[in-house]
C-alpha positions in Angstrom: 359.4 160.4 64.9 360.7 164.0 64.2 362.4 163.8 60.8 363.0 161.2 58.1 365.7 162.0 55.5 368.1 160.1 53.2 370.8 159.8 55.8 368.5 158.3 58.5 365.9 159.6 60.8 365.6 161.4 64.1 363.2 160.2 66.9 362.2 161.6 70.2 362.2 159.0 72.9 359.7 158.7 75.8 362.1 160.4 78.1 362.3 163.5 75.8 365.8 162.8 74.5 366.6 162.5 70.8 368.1 159.4 69.0 369.3 158.9 65.5 368.1 156.1 63.3 371.0 155.1 61.0 370.6 155.1 57.2 371.1 151.3 57.1 368.2 150.8 59.5 366.0 153.2 57.6 366.7 151.6 54.3 365.9 148.1 55.7 362.6 149.3 57.3 361.7 152.4 55.3 358.1 151.6 54.8 357.4 150.9 58.5 359.3 154.0 59.6 357.7 156.3 57.0 354.2 155.0 57.8 354.8 155.6 61.5 356.0 159.1 60.8 353.0 159.9 58.5 350.4 158.5 60.9 352.2 159.8 64.0 352.1 156.3 65.5 354.8 155.4 68.1 357.3 152.6 67.2 358.8 150.2 69.6 362.6 150.9 69.4 365.7 149.4 70.8 368.1 152.1 71.9 371.9 151.9 72.1 373.5 154.7 74.1 377.1 155.6 73.6 377.9 158.5 75.9 375.5 161.3 75.1 374.6 159.9 71.7 371.7 157.5 71.3 371.1 155.3 68.2 367.6 153.7 67.8 366.8 150.5 66.0 363.4 148.8 65.4 362.6 146.4 68.2 362.2 143.5 65.8 365.9 143.9 64.7 368.3 141.4 66.1 370.7 142.8 68.6 374.2 142.8 67.2 376.5 140.2 68.7 379.6 141.9 69.9 381.4 138.6 70.8 382.3 136.1 68.2 382.9 132.9 70.2 384.4 131.0 67.2 387.0 133.8 66.8 387.7 133.9 70.6 388.2 130.1 70.6 390.7 130.3 67.7 392.5 133.2 69.4 392.7 131.3 72.7 394.0 128.2 70.9 396.7 130.3 69.1 397.8 132.0 72.3 398.0 128.6 74.1 400.1 127.3 71.3 402.5 130.2 71.5 403.0 129.8 75.3 405.8 127.2 74.7 407.7 129.7 72.6 407.7 132.3 75.4 410.8 132.8 77.4 410.3 131.8 81.0 411.6 135.1 82.3 408.9 137.2 80.4 405.2 137.5 80.8 403.0 135.1 78.8 402.1 136.1 75.2 398.5 136.8 76.1 399.6 139.1 79.0 402.1 140.9 76.7 399.3 141.4 74.1 396.9 142.9 76.7 399.7 145.1 78.2 400.5 146.6 74.8 396.8 147.2 74.2 396.4 148.9 77.5 399.4 151.1 76.8 398.1 152.0 73.4 394.6 152.8 74.7 396.1 155.1 77.3 397.9 157.0 74.6 394.6 157.5 72.7 392.8 158.5 75.9 395.5 161.0 76.6 395.0 162.5 73.1 391.4 163.2 73.8 391.9 165.1 77.0 392.3 168.8 76.7 395.2 170.4 78.5 
């Protein structure tokens, strides 16, 4: 642990890289994190890397579920129900949806590239 402040904390990982502990994680586990910082005891952390940035959470924390199966089932049922509405000479509604999403993602990716 390098620093503990109101907006979170900064930790040095075993490989020497730095990771941020978000404020929500710090507020939920403040006593454990502050005690570790004061006693200079290592914590077992779960690290999520997003490009160059790493975010650390206590190992006891449950890993966030990024897929909501109930929502996916409802979305699939809706798209299946709309297939009968689709004109036969055009792509299926699900395909049209993903084609639009891919085009929009390409626009945003192009914005991020320097010219």
